[in-house]
C-alpha positions, 0 to 999 in steps of 0.5 A, a space after each residue: 497490462 495493469 498500468 495501461 488499463 488503470 491509466 485509462 481509468 483512474 485520475 492521473 493524480 492517483 499515481 505515485 512515482 516509480 523510477 528504475 525499479 525503485 518506488 518512492 513513498 512520501 508522507 507530506 505531513 508537516 509533523 511527519 517523522 517518516 517522510 520518504 521510503 524507497 522500495 527497490 527491485 520493483 518490477 518494471 510493469 509495476 504501478 503505485 497508487 496513492 490513495 490516501 486522499 480518496 474522498 468517500 465522505 460524500 457517500 458514507 457517514 463515518 464511524 466504522 472506518 469505511 472513510 479511511 485509506 491506507 497510503 499506498 497500493 503497489 501492484 506488480 504482476 502477481 501480488 497487491 501490496 497494501 502499504 500504510 506509513 506511520 510517521 512516528 515512532 510510536 509502537 506499531 501495536 497502537 495503530 493496529 485497529 486503525 490500520 485494519 480499517 484502512 486496509 479493509 476500506 481500500 479493499 472496497 475501493 479496489 472492488 469498486 475499481 474492478 467493477 468499473 473495469 468490467 461494467 464500463 470498460 469490458 476489461 478483466 478485474 485487475 485486483 481480485 485475482 492478486 495475492 494480497 500483502 498488508 504492510 505497516 511501515 513505522 519509524 524505527 527507534 534507534 534500538 530497532 535492527 533493520 531486517 535483512 532481505 528475505 525471499 518471499 514465501 509462496 504464500 505470505 503470512 501477511 495476507 490479511 489485514 489482521 495479519 499485517 507485517 509491521 516493518 520498522 524503517 528509518 527515514 529516507 531508507 530503502 527496503 527490497 520489495 521482498 521485505 513486504 511479504 513475510 
C-alpha cells in the first residue's frame, strides 16, 4: 500500500532500488570510501526513498540543520528506517550531532508528506504510525568485527535520533534488515 500511494505522489527520482528482497544503498561521492551497502531480507512491499538531494534551501535559511538530509528512508509494513551512510572511517561519534540534525530534518519531510497525503489526496498518513529506527552506517576499520544477525526486539532502542544505532560496515557488504533495529 505505501508503495502505490508514494509512487502516485512523489517524484520518481526519489525511489531507491529494491530487487529480490535486497535494498541497494549507494553513495556517489568521488571521495566516498563506502559506496555500496546491501540490506537483505527486505519485505516485498517495502519502499526505499533517497532523500539526500531534497532541497529546502529556497524556503529555509540554514543554521540549525533544517536543510540537511539523511541518505535513505526504508519503509516496511511497520517500521520506518532512517539511514545515514558515512563514507569514511572516522569514529561514528564525530558524526553524532550532524546525524541528529539530518534525522530530525527528514522527520519534518515525512510529516509534510503525510500532510500532503491527507489534505490533497484523501489518504491516511503513512509515516506517522510507523515505529522508527535511526541508523548510522559507517566504514568499518580493519579491527572492527561484523555484527551477527539478531532478531529485532519489540521496541528497538534506536527509536530516536539521539539514540541512533551506529553500525560499522565494509564497502559492498550485505547486512540483514534485522541489524538495523537493535
